[in-house]
C-alpha positions as CSV (number, residue, x, y, z in Angstrom):
1,M,-153.0,82.6,129.4
2,F,-149.8,81.6,131.2
3,R,-150.3,84.3,133.9
4,A,-153.9,83.4,134.3
5,V,-153.2,79.7,134.7
6,K,-150.2,80.1,136.9
7,T,-151.0,82.8,139.4
8,N,-153.7,85.3,138.5
9,G,-156.8,83.2,138.2
10,F,-156.6,79.4,138.3
11,N,-153.5,79.0,140.5
12,L,-152.4,75.6,139.3
13,E,-149.0,75.5,141.0
14,P,-150.2,74.1,144.3
15,T,-151.7,71.0,142.7
16,N,-148.3,69.2,142.7
17,L,-149.5,66.7,140.0
18,Q,-146.8,64.4,138.7
19,N,-148.8,61.9,136.6
20,F,-148.8,62.9,132.9
21,D,-152.4,61.8,132.3
22,S,-153.7,63.8,135.3
23,I,-151.7,66.9,134.2
24,S,-153.0,66.5,130.6
25,K,-156.6,66.3,131.8
26,L,-156.2,69.3,134.1
27,I,-154.6,71.4,131.4
28,S,-157.4,70.5,129.0
29,V,-160.2,71.5,131.5
30,V,-158.4,74.7,132.4
31,S,-157.9,75.7,128.8
32,I,-161.6,75.3,128.1
33,A,-162.4,77.3,131.3
34,F,-159.9,80.0,130.2
35,V,-161.5,80.4,126.8
36,W,-165.0,80.5,128.3
37,V,-164.1,83.1,130.9
38,Y,-162.2,85.2,128.3
39,K,-165.2,85.1,126.0
40,V,-167.5,86.1,128.9
41,G,-165.1,89.1,129.6
42,I,-165.3,90.1,125.9
43,Y,-169.1,89.9,125.9
44,L,-169.4,91.9,129.1
45,N,-167.0,94.6,127.8
46,N,-168.8,94.9,124.4
47,K,-172.4,94.5,125.4
48,I,-172.9,95.2,129.2
49,K,-170.4,97.6,130.7
50,K,-167.0,98.8,129.3
51,I,-164.0,98.3,131.5
52,K,-162.7,101.6,132.8
53,I,-159.6,102.9,131.0
54,K,-156.9,104.3,133.3
55,K,-155.0,107.5,132.6
56,H,-152.1,105.6,131.1
57,G,-154.4,104.1,128.5
58,R,-154.7,100.5,129.8
59,R,-157.8,98.8,131.1
60,A,-158.3,98.8,134.9
61,M,-158.9,95.0,134.6
62,S,-158.1,92.4,131.9
63,L,-160.8,90.8,129.9
64,F,-159.9,87.5,131.5
65,K,-160.2,88.9,135.1
66,Y,-163.5,90.7,134.2
67,G,-165.0,87.4,133.0
68,L,-163.5,85.5,135.9
69,V,-165.0,87.8,138.5
70,F,-168.4,87.6,136.8
71,V,-168.4,83.8,136.3
72,A,-167.2,83.2,139.9
73,H,-169.8,85.5,141.3
74,A,-172.5,83.8,139.2
75,L,-171.5,80.3,140.3
76,L,-171.0,81.1,144.0
77,N,-174.2,83.2,144.5
């Protein structure tokens, strides 16, 4: 979750928030969004289309990224 929140998905660093209440609310919303996107990624991997497995045995894309790409595409199109 740390990588997804910091640089690989939600990119929270540029917000420059300093108020504790604002930071708390932002983290709450982002946590809910993270769980939602992760669960979408799991669903897509299990029911729709499996993520390709590379030669070294790891997935080509994380479950989070898979869900994020799908949700972003659904919301923006």
